[in-house]
VEXFITI-437740 format. One line per field, with one value per residue (C-alpha): residue number from 1; x, y, z. Coordinates in nm, 3 decimals, padded with zeros to 5 digits. Layout:
N
n	[NUM / ...]
X	[X / ...]
Y	[Y / ...]
Z	[Z / ...]
//
This chain:
180
n	[1 / 2 / 3 / 4 / 5 / 6 / 7 / 8 / 9 / 10 / 11 / 12 / 13 / 14 / 15 / 16 / 17 / 18 / 19 / 20 / 21 / 22 / 23 / 24 / 25 / 26 / 27 / 28 / 29 / 30 / 31 / 32 / 33 / 34 / 35 / 36 / 37 / 38 / 39 / 40 / 41 / 42 / 43 / 44 / 45 / 46 / 47 / 48 / 49 / 50 / 51 / 52 / 53 / 54 / 55 / 56 / 57 / 58 / 59 / 60 / 61 / 62 / 63 / 64 / 65 / 66 / 67 / 68 / 69 / 70 / 71 / 72 / 73 / 74 / 75 / 76 / 77 / 78 / 79 / 80 / 81 / 82 / 83 / 84 / 85 / 86 / 87 / 88 / 89 / 90 / 91 / 92 / 93 / 94 / 95 / 96 / 97 / 98 / 99 / 100 / 101 / 102 / 103 / 104 / 105 / 106 / 107 / 108 / 109 / 110 / 111 / 112 / 113 / 114 / 115 / 116 / 117 / 118 / 119 / 120 / 121 / 122 / 123 / 124 / 125 / 126 / 127 / 128 / 129 / 130 / 131 / 132 / 133 / 134 / 135 / 136 / 137 / 138 / 139 / 140 / 141 / 142 / 143 / 144 / 145 / 146 / 147 / 148 / 149 / 150 / 151 / 152 / 153 / 154 / 155 / 156 / 157 / 158 / 159 / 160 / 161 / 162 / 163 / 164 / 165 / 166 / 167 / 168 / 169 / 170 / 171 / 172 / 173 / 174 / 175 / 176 / 177 / 178 / 179 / 180]
X	[-00.017 / 00.083 / 00.013 / -00.018 / 00.065 / 00.150 / 00.408 / 00.596 / 00.447 / 00.114 / 00.169 / 00.522 / 00.390 / 00.590 / 00.491 / 00.549 / 00.561 / 00.472 / 00.698 / 00.638 / 00.881 / 00.905 / 01.189 / 01.269 / 01.257 / 01.158 / 00.868 / 00.791 / 00.517 / 00.728 / 00.445 / 00.125 / -00.131 / -00.467 / -00.353 / -00.223 / -00.552 / -00.756 / -00.560 / -00.577 / -00.227 / -00.295 / 00.089 / 00.164 / 00.532 / 00.675 / 01.088 / 01.285 / 01.598 / 01.844 / 02.114 / 02.337 / 02.634 / 03.017 / 03.174 / 02.894 / 02.855 / 02.789 / 02.493 / 02.267 / 01.979 / 01.776 / 01.624 / 01.287 / 01.126 / 00.900 / 00.508 / 00.373 / 00.562 / 00.608 / 00.728 / 00.585 / 00.820 / 00.841 / 01.231 / 01.385 / 01.705 / 01.793 / 02.090 / 02.308 / 02.171 / 02.057 / 01.894 / 01.607 / 01.582 / 01.213 / 01.159 / 00.789 / 00.817 / 00.454 / 00.396 / 00.040 / 00.121 / -00.021 / 00.441 / 00.543 / 00.911 / 00.897 / 01.137 / 01.156 / 01.424 / 01.378 / 01.634 / 01.568 / 01.779 / 01.810 / 01.686 / 01.395 / 00.995 / 00.940 / 00.972 / 00.869 / 00.625 / 00.668 / 00.379 / 00.458 / 00.569 / 00.882 / 01.225 / 01.447 / 01.800 / 01.949 / 02.334 / 02.427 / 02.575 / 02.731 / 02.963 / 02.774 / 02.401 / 02.206 / 01.855 / 01.574 / 01.334 / 01.021 / 00.895 / 00.603 / 00.538 / 00.888 / 01.207 / 01.252 / 01.567 / 01.495 / 01.279 / 01.474 / 01.582 / 01.844 / 01.815 / 02.152 / 02.194 / 02.337 / 02.017 / 01.968 / 01.611 / 01.566 / 01.758 / 01.962 / 02.159 / 02.428 / 02.788 / 02.836 / 03.157 / 03.058 / 02.815 / 02.906 / 02.979 / 02.559 / 02.417 / 02.711 / 02.582 / 02.203 / 01.981 / 01.806 / 01.532 / 01.428 / 01.547 / 01.316 / 00.971 / 00.938 / 00.903 / 00.699]
Y	[00.015 / 00.335 / 00.688 / 01.023 / 01.359 / 01.665 / 01.858 / 02.254 / 02.305 / 02.242 / 01.821 / 01.700 / 01.451 / 01.215 / 00.811 / 00.726 / 00.329 / 00.105 / -00.177 / -00.524 / -00.758 / -01.093 / -01.351 / -01.371 / -00.967 / -00.736 / -00.675 / -00.239 / -00.232 / 00.035 / 00.079 / 00.098 / 00.223 / 00.217 / 00.361 / 00.662 / 00.691 / 00.669 / 01.008 / 01.163 / 01.093 / 00.860 / 00.697 / 00.448 / 00.315 / 00.347 / 00.290 / 00.204 / 00.361 / 00.293 / 00.550 / 00.450 / 00.785 / 00.708 / 01.012 / 01.208 / 01.604 / 01.472 / 01.660 / 01.539 / 01.767 / 01.957 / 01.754 / 01.719 / 01.662 / 01.920 / 01.794 / 01.638 / 01.420 / 01.543 / 01.255 / 01.252 / 01.034 / 00.872 / 00.859 / 00.690 / 00.579 / 00.291 / 00.318 / 00.649 / 00.958 / 01.239 / 01.607 / 01.600 / 01.888 / 01.994 / 02.299 / 02.394 / 02.498 / 02.555 / 02.872 / 02.865 / 02.717 / 02.854 / 02.735 / 02.849 / 02.854 / 02.768 / 02.492 / 02.212 / 02.007 / 01.703 / 01.441 / 01.048 / 00.753 / 00.423 / 00.360 / 00.614 / 00.462 / 00.709 / 00.798 / 01.164 / 01.205 / 01.436 / 01.615 / 01.671 / 02.081 / 01.994 / 01.931 / 01.734 / 01.619 / 01.494 / 01.560 / 01.291 / 01.400 / 00.975 / 00.818 / 00.492 / 00.588 / 00.364 / 00.602 / 00.415 / 00.675 / 00.492 / 00.748 / 00.804 / 00.839 / 00.776 / 00.953 / 01.136 / 01.279 / 01.561 / 01.672 / 01.646 / 01.996 / 02.075 / 02.388 / 02.534 / 02.422 / 02.775 / 03.022 / 03.307 / 03.278 / 02.969 / 03.027 / 02.671 / 02.764 / 02.444 / 02.471 / 02.139 / 01.913 / 01.656 / 01.681 / 01.649 / 01.914 / 01.862 / 01.962 / 02.257 / 02.360 / 02.370 / 02.669 / 02.927 / 02.847 / 03.218 / 03.090 / 02.794 / 02.957 / 02.983 / 02.635 / 02.596]
Z	[-00.009 / -00.106 / 00.039 / -00.182 / -00.030 / -00.240 / -00.197 / -00.197 / -00.579 / -00.812 / -00.981 / -00.719 / -00.472 / -00.216 / -00.218 / 00.098 / 00.086 / 00.316 / 00.383 / 00.575 / 00.784 / 00.881 / 00.975 / 00.587 / 00.545 / 00.429 / 00.165 / 00.021 / -00.326 / -00.455 / -00.730 / -00.747 / -01.066 / -00.897 / -00.628 / -00.760 / -01.018 / -00.692 / -00.606 / -01.005 / -01.048 / -01.420 / -01.455 / -01.736 / -01.704 / -02.035 / -01.917 / -01.582 / -01.561 / -01.298 / -01.289 / -01.074 / -00.956 / -00.873 / -00.667 / -00.412 / -00.541 / -00.875 / -01.021 / -01.269 / -01.503 / -01.395 / -01.760 / -01.902 / -02.247 / -02.445 / -02.551 / -02.729 / -02.579 / -02.216 / -01.920 / -01.614 / -01.315 / -01.035 / -00.852 / -00.564 / -00.418 / -00.357 / -00.239 / -00.088 / -00.068 / -00.307 / -00.279 / -00.538 / -00.703 / -00.925 / -01.086 / -01.197 / -01.592 / -01.682 / -01.734 / -01.680 / -01.339 / -00.987 / -00.871 / -01.204 / -01.177 / -00.799 / -00.702 / -00.493 / -00.307 / -00.092 / 00.034 / -00.025 / 00.065 / 00.048 / 00.390 / 00.352 / 00.184 / 00.002 / -00.385 / -00.553 / -00.854 / -01.072 / -01.361 / -01.687 / -01.688 / -01.416 / -01.450 / -01.223 / -01.080 / -00.863 / -00.632 / -00.490 / -00.116 / -00.066 / -00.294 / -00.521 / -00.564 / -00.727 / -00.812 / -01.022 / -01.231 / -01.340 / -01.701 / -01.812 / -02.207 / -02.503 / -02.426 / -02.769 / -02.758 / -03.030 / -02.709 / -02.456 / -02.260 / -01.985 / -01.747 / -01.622 / -01.245 / -01.223 / -01.345 / -01.148 / -01.159 / -01.063 / -00.802 / -00.679 / -00.411 / -00.504 / -00.643 / -00.813 / -00.810 / -01.042 / -01.388 / -01.748 / -02.030 / -02.148 / -01.833 / -01.805 / -02.101 / -02.020 / -02.134 / -01.880 / -01.879 / -02.026 / -02.359 / -02.319 / -02.310 / -02.661 / -02.613 / -02.379]
//
């Protein structure tokens, strides 16, 4: 069983997972389509991603995909600890440009649901992190976009030690507005 609660910005939710333990170990239900549908959060899994990050202070993001194939995501940290960042990039949303951050770790039974139109990133705060993404919608590389970590309109307040050239060379949100 899962419970779902709105979190910080419109379209972002915390999913709390119930764990059952016995002498064999433990069982946790990570995804339940019916529970999400009951809360008007329909989610069809098109892709499941595992991302391993070797070093702490590694930043990945802020990623999103444009219409007509925007993607919703459910993110969970399976190993290590991360700070998960998300920004509402929907110009007509009441929480446009608002950001959220949440601590995720392997021993915390919480995932984050991010609806379409929310960009996503995370920073590893331990070595050897493993993060799982459930993704709705197909991956279309020509529709992928990256918002810079140092965008002054978003003020994430971070200075990553390690990041890809692709993420370093992202765009400022104001330069992507015409595509949204």
